[in-house]
TIVEXKOL-662781 format. One record per residue: x, y, z of N, C-alpha, C, O in turn. Coordinates in steps of 0.02 Angstrom, whole numbers, padded with zeros to 5 digits, always signed. Last residue first. Example, Ala and Ser with C-alpha at 12.3 -4.5 7.8 and 13.67 -1.06 7.14 Angstrom:
BEGIN
+00642-00112+00354+00684-00053+00357+00645+00002+00394+00670+00057+00402 +00660-00284+00390+00615-00225+00390+00660-00165+00390+00712-00166+00423 
# end
This chain:
BEGIN
+04202+06359+05011+04184+06360+05082+04147+06424+05100+04128+06433+05158 +04134+06317+04850+04178+06357+04892+04155+06356+04964+04095+06353+04977 +04102+06151+04796+04077+06216+04817+04128+06252+04861+04161+06222+04903 +04181+06075+04664+04175+06075+04737+04157+06146+04759+04192+06194+04744 +04163+05976+04524+04151+06043+04552+04141+06038+04626+04097+06002+04649 +04224+05890+04385+04219+05894+04458+04210+05966+04480+04244+06011+04456 +04248+05878+04251+04180+05894+04271+04170+05899+04346+04115+05912+04369 +04381+05842+04245+04362+05907+04216+04292+05927+04237+04277+05987+04240 +04374+05713+04294+04403+05764+04336+04384+05834+04311+04372+05880+04351 +04318+05650+04181+04281+05650+04244+04308+05706+04290+04268+05741+04322 +04422+05668+04089+04356+05697+04076+04314+05701+04139+04280+05751+04151 +04525+05595+04147+04533+05667+04138+04466+05701+04127+04454+05756+04153 +04471+05466+04135+04481+05495+04201+04488+05571+04197+04460+05607+04238 +04478+05455+03997+04413+05449+04030+04417+05480+04100+04371+05515+04121 +04615+05463+03969+04570+05515+03943+04502+05514+03978+04471+05567+03988 +04659+05343+04041+04680+05410+04061+04634+05465+04033+04615+05510+04071 +04614+05224+03979+04578+05251+04037+04598+05322+04056+04557+05358+04086 +04698+05194+03867+04625+05193+03862+04591+05231+03917+04543+05268+03904 +04828+05210+03913+04808+05242+03850+04733+05245+03842+04706+05294+03815 +04830+05128+04031+04832+05201+04035+04808+05235+03971+04770+05284+03975 +04835+04995+04053+04773+05021+04023+04773+05097+04020+04721+05128+04007 +04952+04969+04119+04945+04943+04051+04883+04969+04015+04880+04965+03954 +04928+05013+04246+04967+05057+04202+04962+05033+04130+04967+05074+04084 +04763+04989+04305+04827+04959+04284+04864+05006+04236+04833+05034+04191 +04706+05126+04409+04696+05079+04354+04763+05048+04336+04815+05078+04351 +04623+05238+04520+04673+05185+04509+04655+05145+04447+04596+05132+04434 +04603+05394+04595+04583+05349+04541+04640+05301+04526+04698+05321+04521 +04540+05496+04719+04592+05447+04702+04565+05401+04648+04511+05373+04655 +04516+05656+04782+04495+05606+04733+04554+05560+04720+04611+05583+04712 +04470+05748+04925+04521+05711+04888+04488+05661+04840+04438+05629+04856 +04445+05896+05013+04415+05846+04968+04470+05814+04927+04511+05849+04897 +04458+05943+05177+04495+05936+05116+04464+05880+05075+04457+05824+05099 +04341+06052+05255+04370+05986+05247+04406+05983+05180+04386+06016+05133 +04309+06181+05268+04259+06133+05291+04286+06061+05289+04256+06016+05318 +04419+06245+05212+04405+06256+05283+04355+06206+05311+04358+06189+05370 +04524+06144+05102+04468+06189+05117+04456+06194+05192+04479+06152+05230 +04614+06078+04959+04610+06098+05029+04552+06146+05041+04533+06184+04996 +04599+05953+04855+04571+06021+04858+04565+06041+04932+04515+06023+04964 +04692+05842+04761+04683+05869+04829+04658+05940+04824+04690+05983+04793 +04702+05689+04677+04682+05759+04672+04666+05784+04743+04630+05750+04779 +04798+05564+04601+04775+05594+04664+04761+05668+04654+04802+05704+04626 +04803+05419+04513+04793+05491+04505+04763+05518+04569+04708+05497+04589 +04904+05285+04488+04864+05318+04539+04862+05393+04525+04914+05426+04524 +04928+05135+04407+04929+05208+04399+04880+05238+04449+04822+05219+04452 +05029+04997+04443+04963+05028+04449+04970+05104+04447+05013+05133+04480 +05102+04848+04397+05111+04921+04397+05043+04955+04394+05004+04943+04348 +05039+04720+04507+05051+04744+04440+05065+04819+04445+05043+04851+04492 +05038+04576+04611+05054+04647+04603+05067+04663+04530+05101+04626+04494 +04898+04467+04626+04967+04479+04606+04977+04554+04598+04931+04591+04580 +04799+04393+04757+04808+04442+04703+04882+04450+04689+04924+04442+04733 +04783+04311+04867+04750+04292+04805+04759+04340+04747+04729+04330+04694 +04800+04440+04986+04793+04368+04973+04755+04355+04908+04702+04384+04896 +04888+04584+04919+04834+04554+04957+04828+04479+04941+04850+04458+04888 +05065+04607+04922+05005+04592+04883+04951+04563+04928+04966+04523+04972 +05162+04739+04979+05134+04674+04997+05069+04663+04957+05024+04706+04958 +05318+04821+04956+05247+04814+04937+05222+04744+04950+05256+04695+04934 +05418+04854+05097+05412+04813+05037+05337+04807+05020+05297+04790+05063 +05410+04924+05212+05460+04946+05164+05459+04906+05100+05495+04923+05053 +05304+04885+05284+05368+04854+05302+05424+04877+05257+05481+04853+05263 +05200+04956+05224+05217+04970+05293+05283+04941+05315+05316+04968+05359 +05143+04971+05098+05216+04964+05104+05239+04977+05175+05292+05006+05186 +05002+04910+05004+05031+04939+05065+05106+04925+05069+05129+04872+05046 +04972+04946+04832+04989+04897+04883+05019+04932+04944+05058+04979+04936 +04835+05039+04774+04907+05035+04782+04922+04987+04840+04888+04989+04891 +04699+04978+04672+04726+05006+04734+04802+04999+04732+04830+04959+04695 +04665+04915+04558+04613+04955+04589+04635+04986+04655+04595+05016+04691 +04791+04861+04527+04750+04890+04475+04696+04935+04502+04681+04987+04473 +04864+04829+04636+04821+04777+04609+04776+04803+04553+04728+04770+04534 +05038+04882+04638+04969+04881+04663+04930+04824+04631+04959+04777+04603 +05181+04985+04634+05153+04917+04639+05084+04918+04669+05072+04951+04720 +05152+05137+04539+05178+05101+04596+05150+05030+04596+05101+05016+04561 +05153+05295+04475+05151+05225+04456+05187+05186+04511+05244+05201+04527 +05056+05442+04505+05109+05396+04525+05099+05328+04492+05042+05307+04482 +05017+05612+04501+05006+05546+04472+05068+05503+04484+05125+05525+04475 +04934+05746+04577+04993+05704+04576+04975+05636+04546+04924+05607+04564 +04876+05904+04593+04867+05843+04555+04933+05806+04551+04983+05832+04525 +04792+06016+04695+04856+05981+04684+04840+05917+04647+04796+05879+04667 +04690+06147+04630+04697+06082+04662+04767+06056+04648+04797+06070+04596 +04591+06293+04632+04657+06263+04624+04660+06197+04662+04637+06192+04719 +04431+06305+04550+04474+06307+04609+04540+06274+04594+04546+06233+04548 +04351+06287+04440+04365+06355+04460+04407+06361+04523+04419+06417+04547 +04354+06148+04422+04292+06181+04442+04302+06252+04467+04266+06275+04511 +04521+06152+04444+04465+06105+04442+04403+06140+04466+04399+06160+04524 +04680+06178+04386+04617+06212+04402+04560+06162+04391+04553+06134+04337 +04827+06110+04466+04778+06112+04412+04716+06150+04434+04702+06154+04494 +04996+06098+04494+04934+06129+04518+04887+06135+04458+04906+06163+04406 +05081+05937+04483+05067+06006+04463+05004+06032+04497+04964+05993+04525 +05159+05802+04434+05152+05840+04495+05142+05913+04477+05189+05947+04456 +05178+05639+04370+05146+05705+04362+05142+05738+04431+05125+05705+04480 +05250+05531+04410+05253+05548+04339+05220+05616+04324+05232+05645+04272 +05342+05454+04532+05298+05511+04520+05305+05533+04448+05360+05551+04426 +05348+05294+04578+05377+05338+04528+05326+05393+04513+05274+05380+04484 +05389+05181+04709+05345+05234+04683+05383+05277+04633+05441+05294+04642 +05474+05092+04771+05439+05069+04711+05393+05121+04680+05360+05107+04630 +05457+05160+04932+05489+05110+04888+05445+05089+04830+05387+05071+04839 +05438+05337+04946+05411+05270+04958+05441+05220+04909+05450+05236+04851 +05475+05465+04916+05517+05428+04963+05491+05359+04979+05518+05325+05023 +05378+05520+04838+05444+05509+04808+05489+05466+04852+05535+05434+04827 +05274+05543+04926+05270+05486+04880+05338+05470+04849+05352+05412+04834 +05315+05658+04996+05302+05596+05032+05304+05535+04985+05333+05484+05002 +05328+05755+04895+05386+05737+04936+05375+05669+04971+05421+05629+04974 +05195+05761+04850+05249+05740+04805+05309+05717+04845+05339+05665+04829 +05128+05810+04964+05111+05744+04935+05167+05718+04891+05184+05659+04894 +05189+05936+04985+05188+05885+05038+05177+05816+05009+05212+05769+05027 +05170+06005+04864+05237+05994+04889+05239+05937+04940+05284+05896+04939 +05028+06006+04857+05068+05974+04804+05138+05957+04830+05162+05902+04819 +04996+06082+04968+04972+06013+04964+05012+05974+04913+05029+05916+04924 +05051+06204+04930+05080+06169+04988+05059+06096+04988+05098+06052+05007 +04967+06232+04819+05039+06229+04812+05072+06190+04869+05115+06148+04857 +04837+06237+04869+04855+06184+04822+04931+06176+04816+04956+06121+04809 +04839+06271+05046+04827+06289+04977+04853+06233+04932+04887+06187+04955 +04782+06298+05217+04813+06260+05163+04797+06288+05094+04749+06324+05085 +04721+06349+05325+04776+06389+05297+04809+06355+05237+04858+06380+05210 +04624+06252+05354+04604+06322+05343+04658+06363+05309+04643+06408+05270 +04587+06107+05321+04653+06138+05317+04643+06212+05302+04651+06234+05245 +04495+05971+05394+04500+06039+05366+04572+06064+05368+04611+06046+05411 +04532+05798+05354+04524+05853+05401+04529+05921+05367+04563+05928+05316 +04454+05730+05205+04499+05726+05262+04490+05790+05304+04446+05831+05290 +04344+05634+05106+04358+05698+05138+04404+05686+05197+04395+05639+05236 +04342+05558+04941+04338+05557+05013+04359+05625+05042+04388+05667+05007 +04301+05458+04803+04303+05526+04830+04299+05522+04906+04257+05485+04932 +04374+05343+04692+04343+05356+04757+04353+05429+04777+04407+05457+04768 +04378+05223+04567+04380+05295+04581+04344+05306+04647+04289+05280+04657 +04463+05093+04477+04421+05116+04532+04431+05191+04542+04484+05218+04529 +04483+04952+04363+04495+05020+04386+04446+05040+04441+04395+05008+04451 +04478+04831+04297+04491+04831+04369+04504+04900+04398+04533+04905+04452 +04441+04856+04167+04511+04839+04180+04528+04839+04254+04587+04847+04273 +04311+04979+04202+04342+04924+04165+04415+04913+04184+04447+04957+04214 +04269+05029+04373+04265+05032+04300+04300+04973+04267+04316+04924+04300 +04177+05082+04515+04223+05035+04485+04213+05035+04409+04157+05040+04385 +04166+05218+04633+04144+05183+04573+04198+05134+04551+04257+05143+04566 +04105+05308+04776+04156+05267+04741+04124+05233+04681+04064+05221+04679 +04097+05434+04904+04068+05399+04846+04124+05361+04811+04183+05380+04816 +04158+05462+05028+04094+05493+05009+04059+05457+04952+03998+05450+04953 +04254+05413+05168+04235+05401+05098+04165+05429+05084+04119+05419+05124 +04355+05508+05266+04285+05486+05262+04266+05475+05189+04262+05524+05151 +04524+05444+05273+04474+05496+05283+04405+05465+05279+04396+05405+05288 +04621+05365+05195+04637+05401+05257+04588+05459+05269+04610+05516+05275 +04535+05217+05139+04562+05284+05126+04574+05319+05193+04540+05305+05242 +04489+05075+05071+04529+05097+05128+04561+05164+05110+04609+05166+05072 +04325+05041+05019+04391+05067+05002+04426+05092+05065+04396+05126+05106 +04201+05010+05059+04243+04954+05039+04313+04976+05020+04356+04934+05007 +04129+05124+05081+04163+05095+05139+04208+05036+05121+04248+05015+05162 +04064+05148+04959+04124+05187+04977+04164+05156+05034+04225+05160+05035 +04013+05022+04851+04008+05045+04921+04071+05084+04941+04126+05056+04939 +04001+05091+04684+04026+05040+04731+04018+05067+04802+04016+05127+04812 +03928+05115+04523+03937+05137+04592+03957+05078+04636+03934+05021+04626 +04020+05086+04372+03963+05072+04416+03979+05092+04488+04036+05087+04511 +04057+05159+04214+04078+05141+04281+04017+05132+04326+03967+05167+04317 +04025+05209+04091+04029+05136+04097+04046+05113+04167+04050+05053+04179 +04031+05350+04108+03968+05316+04094+03970+05241+04107+03921+05212+04131 +04123+05419+04246+04121+05392+04177+04060+05348+04167+04039+05312+04213 +04027+05527+04357+04075+05474+04344+04071+05451+04271+04021+05463+04238 +04018+05689+04392+03985+05641+04348+04036+05587+04330+04082+05599+04292 +04001+05779+04538+04046+05738+04498+04005+05690+04456+03962+05654+04483 +03998+05905+04653+03964+05881+04593+04016+05842+04552+04068+05869+04535 +03985+05938+04826+04023+05910+04770+03977+05890+04713+03923+05861+04724 +03951+05970+04958+03957+06023+04908+03994+06001+04845+04030+06041+04815 +03924+05874+05046+03994+05896+05045+04005+05951+04993+04060+05976+04985 +03793+05851+05016+03809+05879+05082+03880+05905+05085+03894+05953+05121 +03810+05793+04890+03778+05858+04896+03794+05891+04963+03807+05951+04966 +03868+05671+04927+03906+05719+04886+03876+05788+04892+03913+05837+04897 +03764+05616+05002+03830+05624+05032+03872+05675+04993+03906+05716+05023 +03662+05610+04907+03655+05654+04964+03722+05667+04997+03736+05724+05017 +03710+05512+04820+03700+05579+04795+03697+05629+04853+03726+05683+04849 +03709+05401+04904+03773+05425+04877+03766+05496+04854+03810+05538+04866 +03570+05398+04932+03618+05403+04986+03685+05429+04961+03714+05473+04993 +03515+05380+04807+03502+05442+04843+03552+05453+04899+03574+05509+04912 +03557+05250+04779+03579+05306+04737+03571+05372+04773+03614+05415+04769 +03488+05182+04880+03560+05181+04879+03588+05238+04837+03637+05270+04856 +03356+05209+04841+03379+05231+04907+03455+05234+04910+03483+05281+04938 +03349+05145+04720+03346+05218+04721+03371+05245+04787+03402+05298+04790 +03355+05012+04767+03407+05038+04722+03408+05114+04723+03461+05144+04727 +03238+05006+04843+03303+04994+04875+03360+05023+04833+03406+05053+04859 +03142+05030+04747+03150+05078+04801+03217+05069+04835+03250+05118+04854 +03158+04917+04667+03170+04983+04638+03182+05035+04693+03225+05078+04687 +03122+04815+04756+03189+04817+04728+03206+04886+04701+03262+04911+04711 +02987+04850+04776+03034+04850+04832+03106+04853+04808+03147+04889+04837 +02935+04831+04651+02936+04899+04678+02986+04903+04736+03021+04953+04744 +02944+04693+04643+02984+04734+04598+02990+04805+04624+03043+04836+04619 +02851+04660+04744+02921+04637+04749+02967+04679+04705+03021+04700+04726 +02731+04713+04695+02761+04740+04757+02834+04721+04765+02874+04760+04789 +02723+04631+04573+02730+04703+04571+02758+04732+04636+02806+04771+04633 +02701+04497+04596+02768+04517+04578+02778+04593+04582+02833+04617+04594 +02567+04487+04620+02612+04473+04675+02683+04497+04660+02720+04516+04705 +02518+04516+04495+02501+04562+04550+02546+04550+04610+02562+04597+04647 +02566+04409+04418+02589+04476+04404+02576+04522+04462+02618+04564+04478 +02499+04302+04471+02572+04303+04476+02597+04374+04467+02643+04397+04502 +02368+04342+04436+02387+04335+04507+02462+04338+04515+02487+04371+04560 +02323+04348+04307+02361+04406+04331+02383+04400+04403+02414+04446+04430 +02177+04255+04339+02222+04284+04289+02257+04345+04318+02226+04388+04349 +02185+04161+04493+02152+04210+04449+02202+04237+04399+02261+04243+04414 +02227+03991+04500+02244+04061+04516+02208+04107+04467+02201+04092+04408 +02148+03847+04568+02163+03889+04511+02177+03961+04534+02145+03987+04579 +02108+03774+04672+02180+03785+04667+02198+03830+04609+02256+03850+04602 +01972+03757+04661+01995+03795+04719+02069+03811+04715+02093+03857+04749 +01960+03677+04545+01942+03748+04543+01970+03787+04601+01991+03845+04592 +02106+03571+04521+02041+03585+04551+02026+03659+04550+02072+03700+04552 +02182+03545+04363+02188+03577+04429+02118+03590+04458+02076+03617+04422 
# end
């Protein structure tokens, strides 16, 4: 190689450093964004160790998505906020959600109770329904509809509702019912660590 074309020792390394730094900053920025959204909502949640953060906007939820993760077996967990409910409580939220889900085709309510989460009362409802493992299939026509390219499987949905004056915080976790023995304890551990600041 002619002398003019020779690269100084470490040239490749020096050029790679800014590129690597840029990737690290971008990754940290995304982590900070998710963390900031939860902090602004007064929420502390430690997701399961093996689960990876996912874009909250990629989940269709009836509210403002705050954070989301994807786990093994096609599982998913998403936190979102809905409208404030100043006069609401866990008992009324439980009655409303249970009644609504019991009347949907193919839905089977397996758990419905008031649970204490982070020192606050929350409605906890668990359902087995047709879905894709990471979501419940829509039933707008009265019949569960599979998304293009996906097959319907019995899907376990754990729903947690914490009513509040600043907004109602909801957690939704989905996984194939066939993986319940493995994933249910992991989900329970994550929910046990959930803390939502008092209004």
